N, C-alpha and C positions, 0 to 999 in steps of 0.2 A: 175538410173545409166547412166552416160553420154556415149554417142556414142563415139567410138574410131575414131580417125582421120585415114585417109588413110595411112599417114606416120607411125602411130603407128601399124596399122595392117601389113603393109609391114615389119616393123622392127621385129615384133613378128614372122612373117612367116619366115623371113631370119634367125632368131635365131634358129628355130627348123628344117628347111630344110637344111641339111648339105650334100646333094648329088647334084651333078651337073645334068643338064638336060641330058647329055650324060650318066652319071652313072645310072641315074634313068631309062632312056630308055632301056639301056642294061639289067638292073635288071628285068624290067617288062617283058622282053622276055624269062626269065628263067622259068623252071618248078617249082622251089622253090617259085618264086613270085606268081605263079598261084595256088599253093597248099594251100594257107591260105586265110582266110577271109570268110565273109558271103555274099552270093549272094543276090542282092537286088530285085530280081523278075524274069522276063521272060528270061533273058539271063544267061549264066553261069559265067559272070564276077563278081568278088566280088566288094564290095563297095570300099575297099582299092585299088584294082587294077585300078578301074575307076578313083579314086582320084589321083593315081600316074600319069596317063596319063594327067589329068587336071593340075597337078602341072607342068609337062613338058611344057604344053601350056603357063601357066602363066610365067614360067621362061624365055621363049623365047620372051615375050613381053617387050617393053620399059615401064617404069613406067607410062608415060603419056597415054599409051594405056589401062591401067587397067580399067575395068568397075565395076559396082556394083556387078555383078555375080562373077567376079574374086575376089573381096574383100571379098565377103561372103564365097567363097571357101577357101580363105587364112585364114579366121577366123576359119573355120571348121578344117583345117589342124592343126593350132596352138592348138586348144582345144583338138583334138584327141591325138596329140603327147604328150602334157602336161599330159593328163590323163594316157595314155598307158605307158609312161616311168616310172610312179610310180608303175606299176604292174610287175616290173622285177622279173622273176622267180629266185628262190634261189637254186634249186637243179638240174637244167638241163644245158647242154652245151649251153651257150648263142649264140655262133657263128652259130649254126645250129638250133636254137630254132624257133618255130612258132612265138613267141613274137618278135624276131628280124626281121624275114621275114615280119611280118605284119607292123612293124614300117617302114621298108625299102620301102614297097609299098606306104607309106605316105611321102617318101622323107627323112626319118631320119634313119641313120645308127648309132645305139647306141654304136658301137665299134669304131667310129671315134673320 
């Protein structure tokens, strides 16, 4: 399988991240944001919450400033959102669902 170009990675990232850096920063400060996700180890921060902060960092960079770590994170975000959006719950209120909150931690609001 061929490696994706940085342009393709950026395009796929931009396709799934539909929250601005400001919207995401504001969201990450809420109790709802911190109420979902799995902790990755020693601290209490979930993987998704950490990635949300990472997305904000990436969004604030110019394209020429993106390094290999940024591109790897962008690929991870695209993969997560692509998989998770297919798991839409059928019987709960989407607006206040853990499913939506988790996606929003990854920069994607499915109600947009």
